[in-house]
N, C-alpha and C positions, 0 to 999 in steps of 0.2 A: 509336819505333825510335831506337837510339843514333845520334848524329850521325855517328860514324865509319862506320857501316854505310850510312846514308842517302846519304852522299856517293859510295858505290860503286855504288849501284843507278841504272840509267838505262834509257832507252827501248830501246836496242839489246839489252840483256840480256832485257828483257821480251818483245820481239818474237822473239828467238831461242827462248825457251821456248815461246811460242805456236806457232811453226813446228814444233818437235820433237814437240808433241802434236797437230799437225794442227788447231789451233784458229784461229778467225777473229780478226782484229786488233782488233775492237771489244771493249773491256774496261771494267769498272767497278770501281774500287778499293773494297774493303769494309773493309779494315783494314791497319794497319802497326805494331802495337804490338810483338809478338815476331816476327811473320812478315809478309810482304807477301801479302795475300789479295785475289784478284780474281774477279769473276763474268765468265766468258768464254762463248763460244758456238761450237757446231759444228753445221752444218746447221740453224741456228735454235734449237737446244736449249741451255739454260743448263748450264754446268758451273762448278765452283770450281777455280781454280788457286792453289796456295800456293807461295811462294818463300821458302826458309829460308836464312839466311846461316850459314856454317860457324862463326862465333863463337857461335852459338846451339845448333846440332846438327851432328853429322857425318853422313856418308852412312849408316853402319851404324845410327845412331839413327833416321833417317828410315825406313829399310827395316824396322826392327823394329816401328815404329809401324804401318806399312801392313800388315805381316804379321798383327799382332794384330787390326786392323780387319777383315781378310779372314776371320779365324777367327770373330769375332763375327757377321759377315754370314752365314757358313755355318751358324751356330746359330740363325738366324732373327731376329737383332736388326736393328732399323731404323737402320742406320748407313750412311754413304756408301759406294757402290761405288767401288773404286779402279781407275783406267784406266791402261793401258800407253801408252807413247809410240809413235811411228812405228817406232822401233827395237826395240820389245818390252820396254822397261824401265819398271818402276813409278816410278822416280825418275830424273831427268836432272841432270847437273852442268854448270855453266858457270862458267868462271873470271872473277873480277873483275880490275880494273886492278892491284890490289896482290898478285895471285896467290892471294888467298883465293877461296872458292867460294860460289856460290848453288846450292841444290838445289831442283828443281821437281817437283811431283806434282799430279795432277788427279783430282777426285772428281765424283760426281754432286752436284747441288744438293739439299739436303734438302727434303722436302715440308713443307707447313704454313707457319706464320709465327711470328715472334718474339712472346713474351708479356711485356708490361711488368709490372713488380712492382706497378704502380698500376692495372692494368686489372681489369675485372670477371672476366676469365678466370683471374686469379691467385687461385685459390680452392682449397678442400679437394679438389675432384674432380681438379684438376691435380696437387696435392701427392701424392695417392694414386697417380696414374699415373706420376709422377716416381719415387716409391719403387719401384713395380712394375718400371719400366724398369731402375732401378739394380740391383734384386735379380736380374733376368734376366741382366744383364751379369756380375754376380758369379758366378752359377751357371755361365755359359758359360766364364768365365775359369778355372774349376777344372780344365777339361779341356784347356787350351791348352798346346801344346808348340811352340817355335819351329820353323818350317820349315827344311829343309836349307839351310845356307849363311847363315842369319839369326842375327845376334848376339843374345844374350839382352838383353832390355830392362833398363835400369838400375834400381837400387833407390832408394827414396825418399831415402836419405841421401847419394846420389851427386849430388844437386841442388846446383849451384854456388851457388844462393841461400842455402843453409845455411851457407856460409862468410861469415857475416854481418859479420865484421870488415872484409871487403872493401867492403861497401856502406853500413853504418851510418856516420854521421858521427863525427868524433873526440869530440864532446860526448856521444855515446850510450853511454859505457862501462857505465853501470848497465843499460841495455837489453840490451847484449851479454851481460852476466852472467846476467840473468833468462832471456833467450832460450835460452842454452846449458843452463840448468837444465831447461827444458821439453824440449829436444831430447834430453837425457840420459835423462829419464824415459821418453820414447817409445822410445828405443833398447832399453830393458829389457822392453818388452811381449812376451808370448809370440807365436809364429808357428806356424800350421798351415795346411793347405790350405783349411780352412773359414773362416779369418779373414784370410788374407794371400795376395796374388797380384797380377797386373797389374790395375790399375784405371785409370779415366779420370783421376781426381784433381781434375777441375775442372768437374763437372756443375752449373754454375749456369745461370740462365735465359737467359743470353746465349749459351750453347753448345748450345741445342737449339731446334727449331721444334715447334709443336704444331698439329695439324690438327683438334682437337676430340675426337679419339678416341685418338690415338697420339702419343707423343713421339719425335722423330727427332733423335738426338744427333750432334753433330759436334765438330770441334776436339779431336783426340786427341794433340796435340803434347806435352802434359805427362804422358802415360801412363807409369806406372812400377810396379814392385813395391812394394806399400804395403798397409797394413791396410785391410780393407773399411770399417771404421768411419769412415775419412777421407772416403769417398764419401757417407756419411750426414751428416757434419759440414759439408762444403762447401756443399751446397744450402741448409742452414739458415743458415750464415754470411752468404752473399751476399744471401739473401732479406731478412734483417734489415738488413744494412748499407745496402742501396740503397732500402729501403722506409720505415724508421722512423729518425728522427734520434736521436742519442745522448742528447739531453736528455729523451727519453721512455722512460726505462728500464723502467718498469712495463709500457708497451705493448709494448716489445721482448720482455719476458719472456712476456707473455700470448700474443702472436702466435707467438713461437718455439715454445711448447708446443703450440699448435693445429697449426702446420705439422708439427712432429715427429710428433705422434700420427697425422696423416693419412699422412705419408710412410712411417712404420713399418708402418701397416696395409697400404699398397700393397706394400711390400717383402716382407712375409710371404706375400703371394699367390704370389710367384715363388721365394722362397728362404728358408731358415731364417736367423734373425739370427745374426751372428757372436758367439761368446762374448766377454763383457766389453765389449760395445759401449757400454753406458750409462756406464761409467767412462772409456772411451776417447774418446768424442765431445768432452767438454770439452778434453781435451789437443789434439785435432786442430783445435778452434776456436782455441785459443791458437797452435798452429803456423801456422795460416793468417794470423793477425796478423803473426807473425814473418816469414813468407815475403813477404807483401804489402808490408810495410814495406821489405824489402830490394829487391823488384822496382821499387817506386816510386822509390827512390833510384837504382837502376841505369838505369832507362829514361827518367826525366824529370829534366832538369837543374833546379837550384833556380830559375833565372830563368824557366823555362817553367811553373812551378807556379802555378795560379790560387788564389784565396782558398779556394774550396771544397775543393780538393785539400789545401792546407796544413792546413785545419781537420780533414780526415779523418785526415791523418798525425799530428796532435797527439792525436786520439782514439785511434788505434791505439797510439801510443807509450805513452799512459797505461795502456792495458790490459796491454801487455807489461810495463811497470814493476811493475804490481800482480799479475801472473800471473793475470789475470781474463779468463775467456772472454766473448764478446760477449753471451751470453745465459745465464741460469740455468735449468737443466733441472729440472723437478719430479721 
């Protein structure tokens, strides 16, 4: 979390949100990268409460996210159920000391457990189910229309992180040039209802639990109108990034193609593949490098970066400079 935001968050705000949703005061912090995320309880049952600062999302954006999640739930997807506050609101607002806002919402806790990229469960059976779940989400999103009073979700290129000059360092002029070339290429891709719509945009293994049979997706904060192929690229990207070091390029390529074959097999059980996906996935792999490099600059001050993170940022910068995706697809 940016230091400017962390100085505004306090126990009083946390307890006020807990009260508005009728939750017990016992909490466990789960994360604080882009949002504050807590495991909370009501009548002994676990729930997830997320607090979002207005510098990250406004109330309309939060409500549009929750509206889409409710649509997916209505179509049979295993996504968190969204709960209303004591006043009947899906999201609540509390002012911070500087007159900015925090927005709070509450969900069911997902079933299952996290799957490490190094565990025995990180295998082709999981990859197929991952692809099938993604295909089901894309099929469901084709019929989505915002509910009355809900503002339309943003498009992919509304993302503040694509204003890369704001976040890349002054020495990164060449990276800015190369990144903007990739963004321009993506902007020219064709759009239709079978290849473009609201997607999760961040379905990596840290954003779902697995119970051995079904994947339960959460963290819809980054959802936007985007090409479906991006939701194919992102699982591939992070599975490689966190599992195999950059020094093992051949293994990255081997594993990447095993992963993608299984993922696509699963996807096709639920939905037809979007036109042009094979040509588009490398572009979205490069786009993820561009966005991740920006978010790391935005969220983590240079003095707070450890050697592992610095090494990863050097690796990402090199790929951006060469316009090279993280993996070569067969």
